[in-house]
Backbone bond lengths (Angstrom), bond angles and torsions (degrees), N, CA, C in turn:
res aa  C-N    CA-C-N  psi(-1)  N-CA   C-N-CA  omega(-1)  CA-C   N-CA-C  phi
1 M - - - 1.434 - - 1.479 115.67 -
2 N 1.316 118.75 -47.04 1.526 122.39 169.86 1.435 116.61 -49.71
3 S 1.298 117.00 -48.57 1.490 118.88 175.73 1.461 114.81 -57.21
4 L 1.320 110.16 -47.20 1.556 114.87 -179.60 1.552 113.40 -61.50
5 S 1.296 116.37 -29.14 1.468 121.00 -170.60 1.568 104.37 -90.59
6 G 1.356 117.13 -11.16 1.415 115.09 175.07 1.425 125.46 -69.76
7 I 1.347 123.40 174.96 1.313 121.31 -179.60 1.515 114.49 -88.79
8 A 1.346 121.70 132.53 1.403 126.88 -177.42 1.437 105.81 -82.45
9 F 1.407 119.95 -53.41 1.480 124.98 -175.34 1.468 108.32 -161.68
10 T 1.348 116.98 174.41 1.410 118.30 176.94 1.546 102.21 -125.01
11 A 1.299 120.31 140.46 1.394 124.83 179.78 1.575 110.43 -143.30
12 F 1.338 116.24 124.73 1.468 123.69 -176.06 1.579 108.99 51.95
13 G 1.301 117.72 48.03 1.343 126.20 175.41 1.487 116.14 71.40
14 E 1.297 120.57 1.29 1.459 130.01 173.89 1.535 115.78 -95.01
15 Q 1.296 118.81 137.15 1.484 118.87 173.21 1.477 111.51 -90.01
16 V 1.266 114.33 134.76 1.508 119.88 177.59 1.548 109.26 -109.53
17 K 1.495 114.44 120.23 1.431 115.60 -175.49 1.587 108.86 -84.59
18 W 1.292 112.26 142.67 1.599 119.56 172.36 1.507 114.20 -39.53
19 A 1.425 117.49 -56.90 1.478 121.66 -179.06 1.506 108.47 -62.03
20 D 1.313 123.08 -44.74 1.450 123.02 -173.80 1.633 103.21 -61.93
21 M 1.420 119.61 -46.27 1.379 118.04 -175.13 1.579 110.65 -71.04
22 I 1.263 120.72 -42.74 1.535 123.59 -177.29 1.452 112.09 -63.32
23 G 1.465 114.66 -45.86 1.399 119.98 -179.44 1.425 112.84 -62.26
24 N 1.434 119.86 -42.16 1.433 124.65 -179.00 1.525 114.82 -67.84
25 L 1.365 113.63 -32.08 1.495 120.02 177.81 1.558 106.54 -72.27
26 L 1.244 117.34 -36.95 1.482 116.68 178.53 1.515 111.38 -68.12
27 G 1.409 110.51 -39.98 1.446 116.32 176.04 1.603 111.47 -62.99
28 L 1.231 122.85 -29.11 1.363 124.70 -177.26 1.493 105.87 -76.11
29 I 1.297 120.82 -39.80 1.407 124.92 179.29 1.699 111.64 -65.84
30 A 1.317 107.23 -43.71 1.440 114.22 175.64 1.635 111.33 -60.12
31 L 1.267 116.70 -45.76 1.418 116.00 179.69 1.491 115.79 -66.29
32 A 1.376 120.61 -23.60 1.429 124.94 176.10 1.472 105.43 -76.91
33 L 1.260 120.90 -35.79 1.478 121.78 177.73 1.376 112.44 -68.42
34 G 1.393 118.53 -35.11 1.428 123.38 176.69 1.491 111.00 -66.72
35 W 1.345 118.11 -36.42 1.423 118.18 174.49 1.526 112.45 -61.76
36 R 1.342 116.30 -38.56 1.375 128.05 179.62 1.623 112.32 -73.57
37 R 1.296 114.61 -9.36 1.398 122.29 -177.93 1.542 109.08 64.53
38 S 1.327 121.02 37.76 1.425 123.43 177.26 1.544 109.05 -91.39
39 V 1.405 116.32 139.14 1.414 119.88 178.87 1.538 112.17 -65.57
40 W 1.417 113.39 -20.51 1.578 117.75 178.45 1.486 107.57 -65.58
41 T 1.304 123.37 -9.46 1.465 115.55 -177.73 1.597 111.35 -64.42
42 W 1.378 112.75 -33.89 1.436 116.97 178.27 1.450 119.32 -63.44
43 P 1.343 124.30 -48.48 1.431 122.61 179.64 1.618 111.07 -65.15
44 L 1.373 109.70 -29.21 1.515 112.66 178.20 1.602 108.44 -70.43
45 Q 1.303 110.64 -43.77 1.521 111.29 178.33 1.481 112.13 -58.29
46 L 1.241 114.33 -40.31 1.602 120.00 -178.82 1.489 108.82 -64.67
47 A 1.353 117.15 -42.38 1.485 116.01 -178.48 1.555 110.43 -71.77
48 A 1.367 112.96 -37.40 1.489 115.49 175.96 1.557 115.21 -58.65
49 G 1.443 114.18 -41.61 1.434 120.74 177.39 1.534 113.44 -56.93
50 A 1.424 110.93 -46.17 1.549 118.86 -175.64 1.431 107.94 -64.97
51 V 1.317 126.77 -40.74 1.401 132.35 -176.66 1.531 106.72 -69.17
52 L 1.322 119.52 -48.01 1.446 120.62 178.42 1.456 113.76 -68.02
53 I 1.271 128.57 -19.12 1.365 132.35 176.69 1.640 101.84 -69.35
54 A 1.307 111.67 -48.34 1.511 116.30 175.47 1.560 111.76 -55.64
55 A 1.344 117.25 -31.15 1.401 114.88 -178.70 1.462 114.23 -81.21
56 Y 1.285 116.50 -31.95 1.513 122.74 -178.67 1.492 111.04 -83.99
57 L 1.253 128.14 -17.74 1.534 129.82 -176.75 1.574 103.63 -55.52
58 G 1.270 111.00 133.35 1.526 115.51 174.98 1.597 112.42 81.84
59 G 1.299 123.59 -2.38 1.409 129.45 -176.85 1.588 110.41 -97.56
60 H 1.257 121.55 4.03 1.379 121.28 171.20 1.494 108.26 61.83
61 V 1.321 122.30 38.60 1.506 129.60 -174.75 1.504 110.39 -130.36
62 P 1.417 112.95 67.99 1.570 118.31 -176.29 1.485 108.57 -57.42
63 G 1.446 115.59 -42.37 1.405 113.77 -177.24 1.544 118.48 -62.10
64 L 1.286 118.82 -32.26 1.462 125.02 172.05 1.554 107.95 -67.54
65 I 1.320 118.52 -48.90 1.400 122.51 -177.84 1.544 108.76 -62.35
66 G 1.301 114.08 -41.85 1.532 116.42 178.85 1.415 110.36 -68.25
67 K 1.179 122.53 -31.96 1.492 124.92 178.69 1.536 109.36 -64.27
68 Q 1.347 118.97 -43.35 1.512 122.06 175.37 1.502 112.02 -67.11
69 L 1.373 117.05 -38.45 1.371 113.12 172.10 1.533 121.11 -62.74
70 I 1.311 112.11 -36.75 1.475 119.95 170.55 1.620 109.62 -62.71
71 V 1.332 116.44 -42.11 1.464 119.34 176.07 1.574 111.79 -62.45
72 I 1.350 120.05 -36.17 1.516 116.87 177.59 1.491 113.47 -76.68
73 V 1.281 115.77 -39.69 1.452 117.31 177.94 1.621 112.72 -67.13
74 T 1.279 115.76 -50.85 1.437 118.48 172.08 1.540 117.12 -55.97
75 A 1.379 114.49 -36.86 1.391 114.56 -173.78 1.540 112.55 -66.75
76 V 1.313 114.52 -28.42 1.524 119.58 179.73 1.510 105.07 -68.71
77 W 1.460 119.34 -45.59 1.442 118.13 177.95 1.583 112.69 -68.36
78 G 1.314 116.74 -37.90 1.475 115.70 178.37 1.487 118.02 -67.13
79 W 1.409 114.33 -31.23 1.436 122.85 174.79 1.555 110.56 -61.03
80 A 1.322 113.53 -41.55 1.564 124.78 176.90 1.402 113.32 -60.61
81 Q 1.451 114.07 -46.88 1.505 124.68 -179.36 1.403 110.20 -61.47
82 W 1.468 117.06 -45.21 1.485 117.81 -169.78 1.478 106.36 -79.17
83 R 1.329 121.86 -37.69 1.445 117.31 174.87 1.508 115.78 -63.12
84 R 1.173 117.01 -27.97 1.476 121.71 175.76 1.491 110.73 -71.04
85 G 1.365 115.52 -42.74 1.389 123.47 -179.82 1.568 110.50 -66.18
86 R 1.211 115.08 -44.83 1.531 118.07 178.21 1.621 111.12 -61.72
87 R 1.308 112.24 -39.04 1.427 115.61 -173.05 1.536 111.71 -73.36
88 D 1.463 112.06 -28.47 1.416 114.82 -179.78 1.504 115.59 -85.21
89 S 1.380 118.68 -30.13 1.352 122.61 179.40 1.532 121.28 -122.66
90 G 1.359 111.15 -2.69 1.498 114.95 175.32 1.459 109.51 91.20
91 E 1.378 122.41 -15.82 1.380 121.40 177.35 1.570 106.93 -153.45
92 I 1.314 111.64 178.07 1.530 122.41 178.19 1.373 110.41 -92.58
93 A 1.389 117.25 103.49 1.435 120.10 -179.90 1.613 115.09 -77.24
94 V 1.233 115.47 141.42 1.483 121.51 -171.71 1.561 105.47 -128.97
95 R 1.259 118.77 146.07 1.493 123.02 -174.90 1.457 106.93 -159.67
96 F 1.378 114.80 162.87 1.434 119.52 170.53 1.500 113.10 -80.45
97 A 1.245 120.44 141.96 1.377 124.08 179.94 1.622 110.24 -66.64
98 S 1.317 118.93 149.36 1.381 117.81 177.58 1.397 111.16 -77.50
99 A 1.321 118.09 174.76 1.481 128.61 -174.56 1.559 103.86 -60.51
100 R 1.298 116.24 -42.58 1.434 124.73 -169.15 1.554 103.79 -71.30
101 E 1.460 115.42 -46.69 1.420 116.14 -174.03 1.438 110.99 -68.85
102 R 1.333 122.49 -36.45 1.418 125.34 171.91 1.510 113.15 -50.76
103 A 1.459 108.34 -52.50 1.570 116.76 -179.37 1.580 107.96 -57.52
104 V 1.351 118.26 -40.62 1.456 114.48 -178.30 1.468 112.76 -65.82
105 L 1.482 114.55 -39.54 1.562 116.10 -179.03 1.506 107.39 -66.43
106 V 1.201 124.55 -44.02 1.495 125.61 -178.89 1.525 109.62 -64.12
107 A 1.398 118.71 -46.64 1.419 116.15 175.47 1.540 117.23 -66.42
108 G 1.268 113.47 -31.15 1.424 122.35 173.37 1.546 114.01 -63.11
109 A 1.258 109.59 -46.66 1.557 117.20 176.50 1.479 112.92 -57.37
110 A 1.472 111.60 -49.65 1.484 114.71 -174.39 1.544 109.66 -71.70
111 L 1.280 121.09 -39.98 1.389 120.67 -176.58 1.501 110.76 -72.67
112 G 1.455 119.37 -38.27 1.473 126.25 177.88 1.508 108.52 -61.69
113 T 1.317 117.41 -46.49 1.538 122.52 -179.12 1.603 106.58 -57.42
114 A 1.298 113.24 -47.15 1.455 115.30 -174.58 1.394 113.06 -64.00
115 A 1.356 114.24 -34.89 1.549 120.75 -175.21 1.486 104.39 -75.94
116 V 1.261 119.78 -48.84 1.404 115.08 179.28 1.509 118.93 -66.03
117 A 1.268 113.79 -40.24 1.491 119.03 170.10 1.602 110.97 -54.82
118 G 1.211 119.33 -42.97 1.502 123.87 172.88 1.407 114.76 -59.66
119 L 1.291 120.32 -36.05 1.504 120.64 173.18 1.555 108.05 -69.54
120 F 1.279 117.18 -42.23 1.592 119.17 -175.64 1.516 104.04 -65.87
121 L 1.347 120.43 -39.24 1.443 122.49 -179.85 1.437 112.85 -65.92
122 A 1.366 118.17 -38.99 1.554 123.08 178.36 1.434 109.93 -71.59
123 V 1.265 116.14 -25.62 1.593 117.26 -179.79 1.614 105.55 -124.79
124 P 1.291 124.98 86.58 1.356 126.70 -168.28 1.553 109.33 -64.93
125 S 1.301 121.47 -26.11 1.494 128.32 -179.74 1.519 108.60 -64.55
126 L 1.339 121.86 -18.39 1.429 118.42 -173.99 1.476 112.60 -87.04
127 S 1.483 115.83 -22.86 1.429 117.12 173.69 1.416 118.25 -156.18
128 W 1.403 118.26 147.38 1.534 117.28 -176.57 1.537 108.01 -92.94
129 S 1.358 115.50 -16.79 1.483 118.40 175.04 1.529 111.20 -129.78
130 P 1.329 115.07 75.12 1.451 119.54 -172.56 1.504 118.12 -47.70
131 W 1.354 121.26 -50.98 1.351 123.13 -176.08 1.591 113.39 -71.57
132 L 1.417 114.72 -31.61 1.504 118.55 -179.92 1.378 105.28 -80.41
133 D 1.191 134.03 -34.35 1.441 138.16 172.67 1.553 107.71 -56.03
134 A 1.448 107.82 -56.60 1.521 113.49 -171.87 1.635 107.71 -64.66
135 Y 1.255 115.78 -38.51 1.487 120.10 176.76 1.602 112.94 -51.34
136 I 1.419 111.16 -55.88 1.458 121.85 -179.36 1.488 106.18 -60.58
137 F 1.270 126.26 -51.33 1.443 132.71 -171.64 1.560 104.87 -58.28
138 V 1.316 116.83 -61.38 1.535 119.71 -177.58 1.457 112.44 -60.20
139 G 1.409 114.61 -45.43 1.505 118.84 -175.23 1.426 110.98 -59.27
140 T 1.250 117.92 -39.79 1.469 117.70 177.24 1.438 113.50 -62.27
141 L 1.363 118.66 -41.98 1.472 119.79 174.94 1.486 115.43 -58.06
142 V 1.352 111.21 -43.90 1.476 118.84 178.66 1.585 112.43 -56.68
143 A 1.316 110.05 -54.65 1.456 115.52 173.11 1.514 120.35 -53.23
144 M 1.208 117.82 -44.87 1.447 125.80 -174.65 1.697 104.62 -75.51
145 V 1.200 117.60 -34.55 1.521 115.56 174.27 1.541 112.92 -63.31
146 A 1.464 110.24 -43.99 1.408 118.05 176.95 1.521 117.07 -59.67
147 Q 1.440 111.38 -33.99 1.443 115.23 178.69 1.464 112.91 -77.43
148 A 1.328 113.80 -36.14 1.537 115.01 177.73 1.566 109.21 -62.15
149 R 1.346 118.33 -35.81 1.394 123.62 -175.65 1.606 110.34 -79.17
150 G 1.415 113.29 -6.70 1.414 110.42 -179.26 1.455 118.00 82.55
151 W 1.366 116.42 14.83 1.511 117.93 -174.36 1.584 113.25 -96.58
152 V 1.381 113.63 123.53 1.475 120.29 -177.23 1.488 112.30 -44.58
153 E 1.334 122.44 -34.15 1.366 125.48 -174.23 1.529 113.12 -62.78
154 F 1.350 121.76 -10.51 1.406 126.25 -177.97 1.605 106.83 -61.20
155 W 1.335 115.97 -35.47 1.402 124.46 -176.39 1.616 106.60 -60.28
156 L 1.362 117.54 -50.24 1.377 123.18 172.99 1.395 116.24 -60.17
157 A 1.268 124.31 -30.15 1.465 124.61 -176.98 1.477 103.16 -74.43
158 W 1.383 116.69 -39.85 1.593 116.13 -173.47 1.464 107.35 -71.49
159 I 1.288 121.57 -32.52 1.496 122.63 166.39 1.410 117.04 -52.32
160 A 1.339 115.05 -48.71 1.496 122.44 -178.76 1.704 111.29 -62.21
161 V 1.318 106.41 -36.40 1.493 113.90 -177.13 1.538 106.91 -70.52
162 D 1.381 112.94 -53.05 1.507 116.74 -172.07 1.492 114.24 -68.45
163 L 1.403 122.09 -24.02 1.325 123.82 178.43 1.554 110.68 -61.98
164 V 1.348 114.07 -29.15 1.407 121.61 -179.49 1.445 109.04 -95.07
165 G 1.371 118.53 -48.43 1.420 121.52 -169.21 1.443 117.10 -74.85
166 V 1.477 119.84 -20.21 1.461 119.57 179.87 1.535 112.95 -79.99
167 P 1.378 119.05 -37.49 1.421 114.33 170.23 1.526 119.75 -70.59
168 F 1.345 114.02 -22.29 1.355 120.80 178.43 1.616 107.42 -70.10
169 S 1.306 113.39 -40.63 1.532 121.44 178.38 1.486 108.28 -57.73
170 Y 1.392 111.16 -52.06 1.599 117.06 179.44 1.545 112.07 -53.91
171 T 1.307 119.76 -51.31 1.375 119.38 -175.82 1.546 113.57 -64.15
172 H 1.359 115.79 -25.63 1.433 116.42 175.35 1.457 117.97 -93.92
173 G 1.432 117.55 15.28 1.415 121.73 171.54 1.371 117.52 92.95
174 Y 1.385 121.40 11.22 1.409 123.82 -179.09 1.569 108.82 -106.30
175 V 1.387 113.11 75.16 1.410 125.14 -167.59 1.463 112.04 -63.76
176 F 1.261 118.72 -44.38 1.486 117.22 -176.21 1.580 110.95 -67.74
177 S 1.398 121.72 -22.89 1.369 122.29 174.94 1.466 107.23 -65.20
178 A 1.377 117.35 -42.61 1.432 121.48 -179.42 1.632 116.00 -69.27
179 L 1.375 108.98 -39.55 1.485 117.71 178.19 1.568 110.83 -59.46
180 T 1.262 114.61 -34.66 1.549 115.70 -174.42 1.433 113.13 -87.77
181 F 1.413 117.53 8.64 1.462 118.82 176.27 1.412 115.28 -59.14
182 T 1.522 116.04 -44.87 1.461 115.05 -175.17 1.524 110.65 -65.56
183 I 1.379 118.02 -35.82 1.491 116.11 179.47 1.487 105.46 -70.11
184 Y 1.272 125.32 -39.74 1.439 124.52 175.14 1.422 114.66 -53.21
185 F 1.476 117.33 -45.98 1.337 120.90 -173.97 1.586 111.87 -72.27
186 V 1.349 116.24 -31.74 1.415 118.44 177.88 1.553 106.27 -69.39
187 L 1.301 125.76 -42.93 1.496 134.40 177.64 1.767 107.51 -56.50
188 V 1.284 102.40 -51.88 1.539 108.05 179.95 1.490 110.58 -61.73
189 L 1.326 124.58 -39.04 1.519 126.70 178.20 1.525 106.62 -66.31
190 L 1.330 119.60 -40.01 1.464 124.54 -171.66 1.634 100.91 -71.60
191 G 1.367 112.27 -49.08 1.442 115.89 179.98 1.686 116.73 -52.38
192 L 1.390 104.35 -49.08 1.413 115.46 -179.24 1.541 110.44 -58.71
193 A 1.343 115.23 -46.52 1.536 123.79 176.99 1.605 109.19 -55.77
194 G 1.322 115.72 -47.94 1.417 119.53 -169.65 1.441 111.40 -75.40
195 W 1.373 119.28 -38.71 1.493 122.95 171.25 1.478 115.59 -66.69
196 W 1.355 118.23 -31.25 1.434 127.17 -176.54 1.497 105.67 -63.15
197 M 1.488 113.98 -53.26 1.364 125.56 -173.42 1.479 108.84 -66.11
198 K 1.329 117.56 -40.56 1.558 120.57 178.43 1.472 108.10 -59.60
199 A 1.327 114.97 -54.42 1.467 120.32 -176.49 1.510 116.15 -59.44
200 R 1.327 113.07 -30.42 1.562 121.41 175.83 1.561 112.39 -68.78
201 T 1.290 111.20 -38.07 1.531 116.81 -169.26 1.610 110.50 -100.09
202 H 1.248 118.63 -6.50 1.484 122.57 173.83 1.522 111.54 -125.27
203 T 1.316 111.43 117.31 1.465 117.04 177.67 1.474 110.83 -83.28
204 V 1.352 118.00 120.58 1.500 122.21 178.39 1.428 113.62 -101.99
205 P 1.276 119.48 122.19 1.561 114.27 -178.36 1.568 110.85 -61.31
206 K 1.303 109.15 148.91 1.359 116.27 -175.12 1.505 111.16 -61.25
207 G 1.262 115.46 132.35 1.612 120.83 -179.57 1.482 110.42 104.03
208 V 1.398 116.01 -19.03 1.446 113.62 -174.58 1.452 105.05 -80.86
209 T 1.391 117.39 135.08 1.443 118.63 -174.46 1.573 108.16 -127.85
210 A 1.336 113.79 162.38 1.457 112.79 -179.63 1.554 110.02 -73.04
């Protein structure tokens, strides 16, 4: 733990922690594997989440820690979902969420954020930024559930989370998290384009999930 929380190097006057760097590199690989619809995206996401928790411990950023806890728990479920999908159809099927499913995602994100923020506001010691932490926490859950279900909209959810979470990481000293945003953004756009085209060219029967 001590070695992971140590400083890997200093760049442009900012210290980059080992855990911050390693966790985000694993996350980049996992994102690329998700774009390719590889089942291995899930164990990599799980590993990235565990390493980043080590980076965030002691940093008074419960939203970022909560985000990684969600990543770990959901990665186990998503891994099982994708393995089942590949076993049943030979590949990971992706599709656009239905109007009802999108409505459920948006409503769940809004209600979940309000509920978690309410908890943080009721117990101030849990968070210095209740609404921001709640947004990151719940947004991550929404994105990963959508990914596990094979919905194209999961990429849009990740963009929404990272547009808030990355600047938050930078202001709290997790420089490598912020520096990797450009690469994340490019991979997300490529992943969105790839899944979008896949969903448009392959009709998936209703009810079939990844």
